[in-house]
N, C-alpha and C positions, 0 to 999 in steps of 0.2 A: 504494500500500500504506500501511498505517497501523502505528504502533508499538503493540505489544501487550505487556502485562506477562507476564513469564515467570518460572518458578522457576529459581533459580541452578543447581540440580543438573542442569538440562537443557542448560546451555551446553557447547559443544564448541568452544572457541576457543584460539588460541595467544597468550598475553599478550605474548610477545616481538615477534611480528608486529604485534599491535594497537597497542602502545605505541611500540615502537622504530621501526617501519617505516610503519605506517598513520598514526600520531600520534593525539592526542586533544585535545579541547577541555575545559578546566577552566572551569566557569561557576558563578556564584553571584549572588544578588540576588533581586529580586522583579519582578513584572510592570511596576511603575512604573520601576524602574531596576536593570539588571543589567549584568554585563560577562563577557567570556570571553577566553580566551587559548589558544594552541596549546602543547602540551607533548609531549615525546618521552622524558621521564624519569618513572618511576613504577613502581608494582607492584600486583599483585593477589594476595591470599592469605588466610590466616586469621590474625587477631590478636585476642588476648583472647577467644578462643572464638567469634569471629564472622567471616563473610566480610567482607573489608576491602580497601580500596585505600590506596595511598600516593601522594600527589601532592606535588610539589616546586615552590615558587613563589619566585622571587627577590624580595628586599626592595623593589626598585624598581618592580615590576609593579603596575599599577592594579588588576588583578583581585584581588590580594592583599587590598586593602581590603574588597572584597565578601565574600571567603571568611572573613576575620577577623571581619566584622560579623555573619555569619549562623550558623545552626546546621547548615546543609546546603551541599553543593556537588554538582555533577554532573560526571561524566566522559562525554563524548560521542565516539563513534567514528563518523565519517561514512561513508556509502557511497562507493564508488569514484567518481572524477570530480570531487572537490572539493579537489584539491591547491592550486589557486589561492587558495581561501578560507582554507585552513589556513595558507598562507604569509602572507596578508594579516593574518589574526588573530594571527599570531605575531610580526609585525614592526611593526605599528601600534598606537598606544595609544588606548584609549577616552577618555583624558583630553583628547586633542587633536582627535579626529575622530569621526564617527559610523561606527565600524568595523563595527557590526552591519549598518547599511544598505549599506555599501560591500562587505560580504562576499558578498552574493547569497544568503545563507542565510535561511531562514524561522524566526524565533523561535517556540518552542512551549513551553508550560509543562505539565509532568507533575507531578502532586501538588504543585503550586505552585512547582516548581523549573524553572529555565531550561535549555532544550536547543534542538534544532533539528529541523525536520521531515525534514531530509535524513539523519538519523541511521540507522545500522545497529544500533548497540547504545548503550544509555544506562544508566549506573549512577547511582542517586541515593544519595548518601552522607551519613550523619550524622557530623559531626565528633566524634572521640573524643580527638584529640591534635593539638597544634600545638607545634612546637619548632624552634629554630634549628639549622641546620647550623653547627657551630662549628669554626674552624680548629684549636683545641687538641685536638679529639677525633679528628682524622684519625690513624689508625695507619700510613698510608702518606702521607708528606708530598708525594709527587708528585701526588696528587689535588688538593691545594690549589694547587700550582704550575700544574698543567695547566688546571684548570677555574675557578679563582677568582683569577686575576691581578688582576682589578679589585676584588676583595674584596666583590663583590656576592653574598653568600651566600644560599642558599635557606632557606625555612622548610619543614619537612616536616609534612605533614598526614596523619593516619591517620583514615580514615572508614569506619564500618560500612556496608556495602552494604545499604540497607533496601528497595530495589526495583531491578529490572532490567527494561528494556524492549528489545524487538528488533523490527526491521522484519519484519512478517508476510508 
């Protein structure tokens, strides 16, 4: 099967399952050089009048340099059967190894943006906001204690979904 562009209003998905259980890949870069990472935190909704995603990337992640440098990022949700690749892409750094080659996934570029042929759903997102998660802004201090003991805070990205592709 091939990925086909679809209208967002035709989607019938559960974002809690997609992000929290199925996990996603955050990717950015170009055909010459890109990187990806696994994430299980994020969101999908409407922001500033547009369908949008929220993605969170820790300061130390190599993928962050690609997301920061570009205008777009993609969120890729893989078909079932790729948990090993998700685990590998979430625990190894592209700074140190060829994790794309090691993942067993097939890179694919849609509208010039990186994703993978094994995708079930892909959101191409245009960055509209990037800002740090700051410890002084937590209204519940236990969040900082539980999730940021190492002080490796996330940057939150909000991206307008400019295209969606699904496995046809």
